[in-house]
Each structure stands twice: as structure tokens, then as C-alpha cells.
C-alpha positions as CSV (number, residue, x, y, z in Angstrom):
1,M,183.9,43.5,18.3
2,D,183.3,45.6,15.1
3,F,181.8,49.0,15.4
4,W,179.5,48.3,12.5
5,P,177.1,45.4,12.8
6,P,176.5,43.7,9.4
7,D,172.7,44.0,9.6
8,F,172.8,47.6,10.1
9,E,173.4,48.2,6.4
10,E,169.8,47.2,5.7
11,F,168.2,47.5,9.3
12,L,169.0,51.3,9.6
13,P,167.5,52.4,6.1
14,L,164.7,50.3,6.8
15,I,163.8,52.1,10.1
16,L,164.4,55.4,8.3
17,T,161.9,54.7,5.6
18,D,159.3,53.3,8.0
19,L,159.7,56.4,10.1
20,V,159.2,58.8,7.1
21,R,156.0,57.0,6.2
22,I,154.6,57.9,9.7
23,D,153.1,61.5,9.1
24,T,154.1,63.7,12.0
25,T,153.5,67.0,10.4
26,N,153.4,69.7,13.0
27,P,150.6,70.9,13.4
28,P,149.1,68.7,14.6
29,G,152.1,66.6,15.3
30,R,151.0,63.1,16.5
31,E,154.5,62.3,17.3
32,T,153.4,59.5,19.7
33,S,152.9,57.1,16.6
34,A,156.5,57.4,15.6
35,A,157.7,57.1,19.4
36,L,155.6,54.0,19.6
37,Y,157.4,52.5,16.5
38,L,160.8,53.3,17.9
39,Q,159.8,51.9,21.4
40,E,158.9,48.5,19.7
41,I,162.5,48.5,18.0
42,L,164.2,49.2,21.4
43,K,162.0,46.4,23.2
44,Q,163.2,44.0,20.5
45,E,166.8,44.9,21.5
46,G,166.0,44.4,25.3
47,V,165.8,48.1,26.0
48,E,163.0,49.7,28.2
49,S,161.9,53.1,27.2
50,R,159.2,55.7,28.3
51,I,157.1,57.8,26.3
52,I,156.2,61.2,28.0
53,E,153.3,63.4,26.7
54,K,152.1,66.7,27.6
55,V,148.8,66.2,25.8
56,P,147.7,62.9,24.1
57,G,149.4,62.2,21.0
58,R,152.4,64.7,21.3
59,G,154.8,61.8,22.7
60,N,158.5,62.3,23.6
61,L,160.7,58.9,23.7
62,I,163.5,58.5,26.2
63,A,165.7,55.5,26.9
64,E,168.8,55.4,28.8
65,L,171.9,53.1,29.5
66,P,173.4,53.6,32.6
67,G,177.1,54.0,32.9
68,K,179.7,54.8,35.6
69,E,179.2,58.2,37.2
70,G,180.1,60.9,35.0
71,S,178.7,63.2,32.5
72,P,176.2,61.7,30.3
73,I,175.9,61.8,26.4
74,L,172.8,62.6,25.1
75,L,171.5,61.7,21.6
76,I,168.7,64.0,20.7
77,S,166.5,64.6,17.7
78,H,162.8,65.5,16.9
79,L,160.1,63.5,15.5
80,D,157.8,66.1,14.2
81,V,158.3,67.6,10.5
82,V,156.8,70.6,8.7
83,D,153.9,70.2,6.2
84,A,154.5,69.0,2.6
85,D,152.1,69.4,-0.3
86,P,152.3,66.1,-2.3
87,A,151.3,68.0,-5.5
88,E,154.5,69.9,-5.5
89,W,156.9,67.0,-4.9
90,K,158.7,64.6,-7.3
91,E,157.9,61.8,-5.0
92,N,155.3,61.3,-2.3
93,P,156.7,63.2,0.7
94,F,155.5,60.4,3.0
95,G,156.2,57.6,0.7
96,A,159.9,57.2,1.6
97,A,160.8,56.0,-2.2
98,L,164.3,54.8,-2.8
99,K,165.1,56.2,-6.3
100,G,168.5,57.3,-7.8
101,G,170.3,56.2,-4.6
102,K,168.3,58.5,-2.5
103,I,165.6,58.1,0.3
104,W,162.9,60.7,-0.7
105,G,160.5,62.3,2.0
106,R,159.8,64.8,4.6
107,G,162.0,64.5,7.5
108,T,165.1,62.8,5.5
109,L,167.3,65.6,6.4
110,D,165.2,67.6,9.2
111,T,165.7,65.4,11.4
112,K,164.5,61.7,11.3
113,H,167.7,60.9,9.5
114,L,169.5,61.9,12.8
115,T,167.0,60.1,14.8
116,V,168.0,56.8,13.2
117,M,171.8,57.4,13.1
118,E,171.5,58.1,16.8
119,L,169.2,55.1,17.3
120,G,171.8,52.9,15.3
121,A,174.5,54.2,17.7
122,F,172.6,53.5,20.8
123,I,171.7,49.9,19.7
124,F,175.3,49.3,18.9
125,L,176.2,50.0,22.5
126,V,173.4,47.7,23.7
127,R,174.6,45.0,21.6
128,A,178.1,45.5,22.5
129,L,177.4,45.2,26.2
130,K,175.5,42.0,25.5
131,Q,178.1,40.4,23.4
132,N,181.0,41.2,25.5
133,K,180.9,41.1,29.2
134,T,184.1,42.8,29.7
135,C,182.8,45.9,27.9
136,K,181.5,48.7,30.3
137,L,179.9,51.9,29.7
138,S,182.2,54.7,31.0
139,R,179.5,57.1,31.1
140,P,175.6,57.2,30.8
141,V,174.0,57.5,27.3
142,L,170.5,58.9,26.6
143,F,168.4,58.5,23.4
144,I,165.7,61.3,23.2
145,A,163.3,61.7,20.2
146,S,161.2,64.6,21.0
147,A,158.0,66.3,19.8
148,D,157.1,69.8,18.6
149,E,160.6,71.3,17.6
150,E,159.1,72.8,14.5
151,Q,156.6,74.8,16.4
152,G,158.6,76.0,19.4
153,S,158.9,72.8,21.6
154,Q,156.0,73.7,23.8
155,Y,155.0,69.8,24.0
156,G,158.7,68.6,23.6
157,I,161.9,69.1,25.5
158,P,161.1,71.8,28.0
159,F,158.2,69.5,29.2
160,L,160.5,66.4,29.2
161,L,163.3,68.1,31.3
162,E,160.6,69.3,33.7
163,N,159.4,65.6,34.1
164,L,162.9,64.2,34.4
165,N,164.0,66.7,37.0
166,R,167.4,66.5,36.1
167,N,170.1,69.0,35.3
168,F,172.6,68.2,32.3
169,R,175.0,70.9,33.0
170,D,178.1,68.7,32.0
171,A,176.6,66.4,29.4
172,D,177.8,66.2,25.9
173,V,174.9,66.4,23.4
174,I,174.9,65.4,19.7
175,S,171.9,67.3,18.0
176,E,170.7,68.6,14.7
177,G,171.9,71.5,12.6
178,G,175.2,70.5,11.2
179,G,177.4,67.9,9.8
180,F,177.1,69.2,6.4
181,S,179.8,69.7,3.6
182,V,181.3,73.1,2.7
183,K,184.1,73.9,0.4
184,L,187.3,75.6,1.7
185,G,189.9,75.9,-0.9
186,N,190.4,72.3,-2.2
187,R,189.0,70.8,1.1
188,N,185.6,69.4,2.0
189,L,185.0,70.3,5.7
190,L,181.8,69.3,7.6
191,A,180.3,72.1,9.4
192,C,179.5,71.6,13.0
193,A,177.0,73.8,14.8
194,A,178.9,74.4,18.0
195,G,176.6,77.3,19.3
196,E,173.3,79.2,18.9
197,K,172.6,82.9,19.0
198,W,170.8,84.7,21.9
199,F,167.3,86.1,21.1
200,F,166.2,89.2,22.7
201,T,162.7,90.4,22.2
202,Y,162.0,94.1,22.6
203,K,158.6,95.9,22.4
204,I,158.7,99.3,20.7
205,T,156.0,101.7,21.4
206,A,155.4,105.0,19.3
207,R,153.0,107.4,20.8
208,G,151.8,110.8,19.0
209,A,149.1,112.6,17.3
210,G,146.3,110.8,15.3
211,G,144.8,112.5,12.4
212,N,144.5,111.9,8.7
213,Y,146.9,109.2,7.7
214,L,147.2,110.5,4.3
215,F,148.3,113.9,5.7
216,P,149.7,113.2,9.2
217,P,150.9,115.8,11.7
218,Q,154.9,115.9,12.3
219,N,154.5,114.3,15.7
220,S,152.1,111.5,14.8
221,A,152.8,107.9,15.9
222,M,152.9,106.7,12.6
223,L,155.7,109.0,11.3
224,K,157.7,108.2,14.5
225,M,157.3,104.6,13.8
226,A,158.5,105.1,10.3
227,S,161.7,106.9,11.5
228,F,162.3,104.0,13.9
229,L,162.0,101.5,11.0
230,E,164.4,103.4,8.8
231,A,167.0,103.6,11.6
232,L,166.6,99.9,12.1
233,A,167.2,99.2,8.4
234,E,170.4,101.3,8.3
235,Y,171.9,100.3,11.7
236,R,175.0,97.9,11.8
237,F,176.4,96.6,15.1
238,P,180.1,96.2,15.5
239,T,181.4,92.6,15.3
240,T,181.0,90.8,18.5
241,P,184.0,88.4,19.2
242,S,183.2,84.6,20.1
243,E,185.4,81.5,20.2
244,I,183.4,79.9,17.5
245,Y,183.6,83.2,15.2
246,D,187.4,83.5,15.8
247,T,187.9,79.8,15.0
248,F,185.7,79.9,12.0
249,H,188.0,83.1,10.7
250,R,191.1,81.4,11.4
251,F,189.9,78.6,8.9
252,L,189.1,81.0,6.3
253,K,192.2,83.2,6.4
254,G,193.9,83.1,3.1
255,E,191.4,80.3,1.5
256,E,188.8,80.4,-1.1
257,A,185.5,79.9,0.6
258,D,182.4,78.9,-0.8
259,E,179.0,80.8,-0.8
260,V,177.7,79.1,2.2
261,L,180.6,79.8,4.3
262,K,180.7,83.4,3.2
263,R,177.0,83.7,4.3
264,L,177.8,82.0,7.6
265,S,180.4,84.5,8.3
266,Q,177.9,87.5,7.9
267,Y,175.4,85.5,10.0
268,M,177.9,85.0,12.8
269,E,179.7,88.4,12.7
270,S,177.4,90.7,14.6
271,P,174.0,91.2,16.3
272,A,171.0,92.0,14.0
273,F,167.5,93.2,14.3
274,K,164.5,91.4,12.8
275,I,160.7,92.5,13.0
276,D,158.4,89.9,14.6
277,Y,155.2,91.6,14.4
278,M,153.6,95.2,14.2
279,L,150.2,95.7,16.1
280,L,147.9,98.0,14.1
281,D,144.4,98.7,14.7
282,S,141.9,98.6,12.1
283,W,141.6,102.1,10.8
284,E,140.3,103.8,7.6
285,E,141.3,107.5,7.5
286,T,142.3,108.4,11.0
287,A,145.7,107.1,12.1
288,P,146.1,105.8,15.6
289,E,147.8,107.6,18.4
290,E,149.7,104.6,19.5
291,L,151.7,101.9,17.4
292,T,153.4,98.8,18.9
293,L,156.1,96.9,17.2
294,E,157.9,93.7,18.5
295,V,161.5,93.2,17.3
296,K,163.9,90.5,17.9
297,L,167.6,91.2,18.4
298,T,169.8,88.0,17.5
299,V,173.2,88.1,19.0
300,P,176.1,85.7,18.6
301,P,177.2,83.9,21.6
302,G,179.9,85.4,23.8
303,E,180.5,88.1,26.3
304,F,178.1,90.8,24.7
305,P,174.9,88.9,25.1
306,E,175.8,88.1,28.7
307,R,176.2,91.7,29.3
308,L,173.1,92.6,27.4
309,S,170.9,90.4,29.6
310,S,172.3,92.1,32.6
311,S,171.5,95.6,34.2
312,Q,174.0,96.9,31.7
313,G,171.7,96.0,28.8
314,R,169.8,99.2,28.5
315,D,173.0,101.4,28.3
316,L,174.5,99.1,25.7
317,L,171.8,99.8,23.2
318,E,171.6,103.4,24.1
319,S,173.8,104.2,21.0
320,F,171.0,102.8,18.8
321,F,167.8,104.3,20.4
322,Q,169.3,107.7,21.5
323,G,167.4,110.2,19.7
324,L,164.6,108.1,18.5
325,P,161.1,109.2,19.7
326,M,160.2,105.8,21.0
327,E,159.6,103.9,24.2
328,W,161.2,100.4,24.3
329,E,161.5,97.5,26.8
330,L,163.1,94.1,27.0
331,V,160.1,91.6,26.9
332,R,162.3,88.3,27.2
333,A,165.7,87.1,26.7
334,E,166.3,83.6,25.3
335,K,169.8,82.3,26.0
336,G,172.1,81.0,23.3
337,Y,175.3,79.0,24.0
338,Q,178.6,78.2,22.5
339,S,180.5,74.8,23.0
340,S,184.1,74.0,23.6
341,L,186.0,72.8,20.4
342,E,188.6,71.0,22.8
343,E,186.2,68.3,23.9
344,E,186.6,64.6,23.2
345,L,183.4,64.1,21.6
346,F,183.9,67.0,19.0
347,K,187.4,65.7,18.2
348,V,186.5,62.0,17.9
349,M,183.5,62.8,15.7
350,V,185.7,64.7,13.4
351,K,188.5,62.0,13.4
352,N,186.1,59.5,12.6
353,S,184.5,61.6,9.7
354,V,187.7,61.9,8.0
355,E,188.8,58.3,8.5
356,L,185.4,56.8,7.4
357,S,184.8,59.2,4.4
358,G,187.8,57.4,2.3
359,G,189.4,60.6,1.9
360,E,186.4,62.6,0.8
361,V,186.2,64.7,4.1
362,Q,189.3,66.6,5.4
363,G,188.3,67.9,8.7
364,A,185.3,70.1,10.2
365,I,184.8,73.9,10.9
366,P,182.5,75.1,13.7
367,F,179.7,77.7,13.1
368,V,176.8,79.2,15.0
369,A,173.6,77.3,14.1
370,L,171.0,78.9,11.8
371,G,167.9,79.5,14.0
372,R,166.9,77.7,16.9
373,T,167.0,73.9,17.7
374,D,166.3,71.8,20.8
375,G,169.9,71.9,21.6
376,R,169.5,75.3,23.3
377,F,167.5,73.9,26.2
378,F,170.5,71.7,27.2
379,G,173.0,74.7,26.2
380,E,171.2,76.8,28.7
381,Q,172.0,74.2,31.5
382,G,175.7,74.3,30.6
383,A,175.7,71.2,28.3
384,R,178.2,71.0,25.4
385,V,175.9,70.8,22.3
386,Y,177.0,69.9,18.9
387,G,174.8,69.9,15.8
388,F,176.4,67.0,13.7
389,S,174.6,64.6,11.5
390,P,177.6,63.9,9.2
391,L,177.0,63.6,5.5
392,L,179.3,63.1,2.6
393,P,180.3,66.0,0.1
394,E,177.9,64.4,-2.4
395,I,175.2,66.6,-0.6
396,P,176.7,69.8,0.2
397,F,175.3,72.3,2.8
398,S,174.1,74.5,-0.1
399,E,171.9,71.6,-1.2
400,V,170.8,70.8,2.3
401,L,169.6,74.6,2.8
402,S,167.7,74.2,-0.5
403,K,165.7,71.0,0.7
404,V,165.1,71.5,4.2
405,H,161.5,72.9,4.7
406,Q,161.2,72.7,1.0
407,K,160.0,70.2,-1.5
408,D,161.9,67.3,-2.6
409,E,163.7,66.6,0.7
410,C,165.8,63.6,0.3
411,I,169.1,62.1,1.4
412,P,171.7,60.0,-0.5
413,L,171.9,56.4,1.0
414,K,175.4,56.5,0.9
415,S,175.6,59.6,3.2
416,F,173.0,58.3,5.4
417,L,175.0,55.1,6.1
418,F,178.3,57.1,6.5
419,G,176.7,59.3,9.2
420,C,175.4,56.2,11.1
421,R,178.9,54.7,10.8
422,V,180.5,57.7,12.3
423,L,178.1,58.0,15.2
424,C,178.5,54.2,15.9
425,K,182.3,54.4,16.0
426,T,182.2,57.5,17.9
427,L,180.0,56.2,20.7
428,G,182.0,53.0,20.9
429,E,185.4,54.6,21.2
430,I,184.0,57.3,23.9
431,C,181.7,55.1,25.8
432,L,182.8,51.6,25.8
433,Q,185.6,50.6,27.9
434,D,187.8,48.0,26.1
435,F,186.2,48.9,22.9
436,E,189.2,50.8,21.4
437,K,191.8,48.0,22.4
438,E,189.7,45.4,20.8
439,R,189.6,47.5,17.6
440,E,193.3,47.9,17.8
441,M,193.8,44.3,18.1
442,T,191.5,43.7,15.1
443,N,193.6,46.1,13.0
444,F,196.9,45.3,14.3
445,G,198.1,43.0,11.5
446,E,197.0,45.4,8.9
447,K,198.5,48.4,10.5
448,K,201.8,46.6,11.4
449,R,202.1,45.9,7.5
450,Y,201.8,49.7,7.0
451,F,205.1,50.3,9.0
452,E,206.8,47.4,7.2
453,K,205.8,48.6,3.7
454,A,206.7,52.2,4.7
455,T,210.3,50.8,5.2
456,E,210.6,49.4,1.8
457,I,209.1,52.5,0.2
458,M,211.7,54.7,1.9
459,K,214.5,52.7,0.6
460,K,213.4,53.1,-2.9
461,E,212.9,56.8,-2.4
462,K,216.2,57.1,-0.6
463,I,214.6,58.6,2.7
464,D,216.3,57.8,5.7
465,L,213.8,59.0,8.2
466,W,210.1,59.5,7.9
467,L,209.2,61.9,10.9
468,L,205.9,62.5,12.2
469,P,205.4,65.1,14.9
470,I,202.0,65.2,16.2
471,R,200.2,67.5,18.7
472,E,196.8,66.4,20.2
473,G,196.1,63.9,17.1
474,S,196.7,66.9,14.7
475,D,198.0,64.7,11.8
476,P,194.9,63.2,10.0
477,I,197.0,60.2,8.8
478,I,197.5,59.0,12.3
479,P,194.0,57.1,12.7
480,L,194.9,55.2,9.5
481,L,198.5,54.5,10.4
482,S,198.4,53.5,14.1
483,G,195.1,54.7,15.5
484,V,196.6,55.9,18.8
485,R,195.5,59.5,20.0
486,T,198.0,61.4,21.9
487,V,197.2,64.2,24.1
488,G,200.6,66.0,24.3
489,L,203.4,66.6,21.7
490,A,204.7,63.4,20.4
491,A,206.7,62.1,17.3
492,Y,206.9,58.9,15.4
493,C,210.2,58.1,14.1
494,L,210.3,55.6,11.2
495,F,213.9,54.6,10.0
496,S,214.8,53.1,6.7
497,D,216.6,50.3,8.5
498,G,213.2,49.1,10.0
499,D,213.7,50.7,13.5
500,I,210.5,52.4,14.8
501,I,210.7,54.8,17.8
502,A,208.0,56.9,19.4
503,L,208.9,60.0,21.6
504,S,206.1,61.1,23.9
505,S,205.0,62.7,27.1
506,V,204.6,60.5,30.2
507,I,200.9,60.8,29.8
508,D,200.9,59.2,26.2
509,A,203.5,56.7,26.7
510,Q,201.5,53.9,28.1
511,D,199.0,53.9,25.2
512,L,201.9,54.0,22.6
513,E,203.8,51.1,24.4
514,G,200.4,49.1,24.3
515,C,199.8,49.4,20.6
516,G,202.8,47.2,19.9
517,F,204.0,49.0,16.7
518,F,207.1,50.6,18.2
519,N,210.4,49.0,19.1
520,R,211.0,51.6,21.7
521,V,208.7,54.4,23.3
522,I,211.0,57.1,24.7
523,K,209.5,59.6,27.4
524,Y,210.4,63.0,27.6
525,Q,210.2,65.1,30.9
526,D,211.2,68.6,29.8
527,S,212.6,69.5,26.4
528,F,210.8,67.7,23.4
529,E,213.3,69.2,20.9
530,E,216.3,68.0,23.0
531,A,214.9,64.4,23.3
532,L,214.2,64.2,19.6
533,L,217.6,65.3,18.7
534,S,219.3,62.6,21.0
535,I,217.1,60.0,19.2
536,L,218.2,61.1,15.7
537,E,221.8,62.1,16.1
538,P,223.0,58.4,16.5
539,K,221.4,57.4,13.4
540,K,222.5,60.6,11.3
541,P,219.7,60.7,8.9
542,K,220.5,62.8,5.7
543,R,217.0,62.9,4.1
544,I,214.2,63.5,6.4
545,A,210.4,63.3,5.2
546,F,207.5,65.2,6.9
547,N,203.9,65.0,6.2
548,Y,203.3,67.9,4.0
549,S,201.4,68.2,0.8
550,R,200.1,71.1,-1.5
551,D,197.2,69.2,-3.0
552,R,196.1,66.2,-0.6
553,Y,194.7,67.4,2.8
554,L,195.2,63.8,4.3
555,F,198.8,64.0,3.4
556,D,199.3,67.5,5.1
557,G,199.5,66.8,8.6
558,I,202.2,69.1,9.9
559,S,201.4,72.8,10.5
560,L,203.9,75.4,9.6
561,G,204.6,76.3,13.4
562,L,205.3,72.8,14.2
563,Y,207.5,72.2,11.2
564,R,209.6,75.2,12.0
565,R,209.9,74.2,15.6
566,V,211.1,70.7,14.7
567,T,213.4,71.5,11.9
568,G,214.8,74.3,13.9
569,A,215.8,71.7,16.7
570,L,217.4,69.3,13.9
571,T,219.5,72.0,12.4
572,P,222.8,70.2,13.8
573,L,221.9,67.1,11.6
574,K,222.3,69.2,8.5
575,A,219.8,67.2,6.8
576,E,217.6,67.6,3.8
577,Y,213.9,67.9,4.2
578,V,211.4,66.4,1.8
579,S,207.6,65.7,1.7
580,A,206.5,62.1,2.7
581,E,203.8,62.1,-0.1
582,P,205.8,59.5,-2.2
583,I,205.4,57.2,0.7
584,L,201.9,58.1,1.7
585,V,200.6,57.7,-2.1
586,K,202.1,54.0,-2.0
587,L,200.6,53.3,1.4
588,F,197.2,54.8,0.7
589,P,196.6,54.8,-2.8
590,N,192.9,55.4,-2.7
591,K,193.3,58.2,-0.2
């Protein structure tokens, strides 16, 4: 079974162009027309679905594939789009023209493209279950295309969740807002939205004397409000730590970041106020005795907003409001969320993005989503939400930001199909039992030849041992070389005499034995280092190659810490350590 059905190459772009041509500008929305179109496609694939409307015309589509008991995977996107003036566009915003290798139209980046990527992955699972009766879904999968996201979701996800009467506390959710390329040093990374800010709305009231607004008294409400606005403009919150922010900055340390990454860093760093609206009476010469202002405080996810929403909240803001002649009260608190970066879904999406990009993508970096998405409603319940519609570096994040909600929105066809492939393969690997084994069997011959060719190259380069220490699938070359993901610390030992040995924990041993690439799989119980040395000492290798490279991320698979740990253990061998780049360049010339 292949993860990419041959007809998808034309089938999915056709669906996207049809969907863009269905005008779902919000307001008024009219999402039901798009939902009916998708429902008919699902029906042709043998899948039942429901359209749920709060009011006529504002439809939300939902379909589900039942799986074994376990946390579901939700594929969510929205069908509504913002308005577009055809007079300002190069192409008809609802024409879905294919020109210059791009599909043009409103929704091609926000987010009808994601709707079709997720629909493709969903249909792939449907077909896989039909074609192979041994395949079973390890967990339920839901496809949801919702209404009204662009105007606050009043007719969308909250209403849908209310009707489903179902909690998605442990679900994994693929949503919008990320998957776009940023530049860090010489690497292209896909930015994954792994959280959203909290939004706190405060009502600020200034009371004082009225009088002539051209010459107001010192205690006038107008001057009091002016002093508040001045303080608001000057105040800077301290940095609030979060897992996403900390991980983001570990990536940036010592690297040259592009402009988008620098702006994201500022956005995630600390809370910030923004004015929602000011309530003013109509007045000519006499200023009012009371002025009301509504401000939002946006706060990165983490411990601080949790405390801010508790009974301690007022105390935490006293440092700002102290001394200001204002009355203030919390009107509402809208929760944010942050999702773990250790979950299988996140890791597999990143691994497949690297593998399927042909070397164009070298990894992913997490960030806090810009603004609010429908993902927040699931994040509030405790779901793990990832904004990820992966695109190639040909359309970087900076360009996406210039097109979303702007004129001339378009998506390169190549990038769109890349995202479709990533989600298809990811859902197959995570949800389909036996899928990964079939994929390994399909590629077994090709990957076995990699090992055989590596031995020939090593002899020419006078390398005795190619050593690949890996930790939680850390080396990006592993998916291309063997495709076996390990959980614990492990090592591949490829000797120039053709002997291939794997060292692993007990947990990973069965998978490594089952792949068929290794002559022996040795399990260690206590010390990884001692077990590795005991394997290598009888062979006495004098030149040992590791996966490190100055310029090629795909060939730079070992961290400095792991390199030092392993070479420290191998001191008794008195070997020379060299880069495995000469091997990798010949094995993967196009990477």
C-alpha cells in the first residue's frame, strides 16, 4: 500500500479549485454550499457525514472514522474566507486560476488549502481500510470543516462542540496557522503553531469633572484617560517563560534568524496591551464626566496567565495600575494553550516534512500562533493542537503573511501537493496498523542497497566504521536510511567488512530486528557506552565516521553532547574521528 494514491495528483488540486470557486465570504458566510460539495465527495468515497447549522446557510461538516479506543485525531479547518475586491487582484479571487504554477484565489492560504490537505489524508485512510482488510485504525479520526472562524466562530466550532456533547481532552488536532518556512542560518525550518496566547479583556473607566474640552480642569475624566493611555504606551511587561518560548530561543541561539523569526520572538516574549475600543459620547464643547475604554491584554501561554485568571490576578497587575486615577475590572478571560513538542504527531509530521521535501526542509520550530484560531476551543479542553499546513520554502512565511487577508492570495501547486503528501503519510503511519510494516517491506530492497553501497564507499574512503548514535529519532538521515524510529538511545554500526550491528534498548529491539537490515541487534540493559565499546573493541576500527557536517543539515545528525558522550566512551580505541559526509554525498546525491 502506498501512502500517495496516484489519482491524488490531479484529484486534490481539482477539489481545491472547486472549493475556492464557491464564494464563502464572511459575512455573510454561506458555508453550507461548500460543506455540501465536500459531503458529496465523501459520499462517493463511501463515507457518511453530517452538516450541522446554527442558522440556515452556516454549515459545519463533520465525518468520523471509528478506531480502537484511544485519543482521536482531529483534522480541522474553516470554510469561510474574508472579503476580496476583484478590482484589486491580478486574478479573479474566486476564479481559482492556475497560472505560473500557482492556484490563485481567496482561501488558498487561509484555509481551504488545509481543508483539502486534511480531506486527502482522510480519504487516504478510507481507501486504505477498504483495500487492505488487515489494516485497522488505531484511533478514531474526525474531519471537521467549520463555519465563521473569520468572524469569531459564533456559528462554528463552539456550536458544533455543543451539539456533539463530547470532550476532546486527549485529542491530537491538526489546525491552521503554521507549517510555513523560515530561515535560520542556512536551514529552512517549518514554523509550527504549538500554542495560542490568552486574551484578557479589561474595562477601564475614568471619572472626573466635565467642562470645556479645550481648557479642561486638572481632575477631568479626559486628562485622566490621557494619562492612562500614556502609561499604556510606555509600559513593558517582563518576559514570561513558556515551553514554546524556551524551545524557540534554544533554536535561535547563535544562529542568524530571518526577519519573521525576529518578529515572532518579540510577539512571544511578554504580555502586551492593545486597545479594543473607546466609548465616547457625542459632545461639542463640554467634555463628559465619564470615559470608558476596553483594552485587551494578550499573554503568552504558561504559568503567568493561569495566575492572572485566578484570584491573584488583580495583585499581578497592581504594578501597572498603581497610581493611575482609573477604575478597572476584568470583563472576560479567553484561554490560550500550549501543546507538548514530545508528542508522536508533532514528531512524525516533522520527520515526514523533512523526508518528503527532498532536502529542502531541515526541521521545524515551534511558535505561538498569531491571533486566534478555532484550535483554541480544543486547546481549552486539553487537546494537543498543532497549526501545521506544511509548505515548501518556495513560499516562505514572510510571503504567506503578505497574502493572507490581502490581495493576490495564491499557493504554489508544488507546495500544496507537498503538504497533502505529508499529512497523508503522517496519518497513515500514526493511525493505520500494519501500514508502516507494509511501507518498510515496499522500500526494503532499496534501503538494503543503501547499506550495501555504503560498505563499498567506506572501503574507498578508508573508513572502518560508520557509527550512527541516535536518540529519539534525532538523526534526519535515519528515515531515508532505514525508516525505523527509535524511542531510546541506540546506535547503528556499519563496518567496512559488511557487518551491520544495531545496539538498542529493549524497547526498540523488536522493531530493529523486524526491519531485516541488521546482522545482529544487541540489547543493552544498563550502560549504553559499555555495550557499544564491547561491540567495537573486537573489530578495532581506526577511522570512525559520524554524521556531522558544516553546511548540510540532513548530514548533520549528531548533537555535540551526544558526540562527546560517545567519543568519550570510545577513548580506549584510540581511533580517528571523521565526518561521514563523503559517504552520505554518494548515497544521497540529491539531498
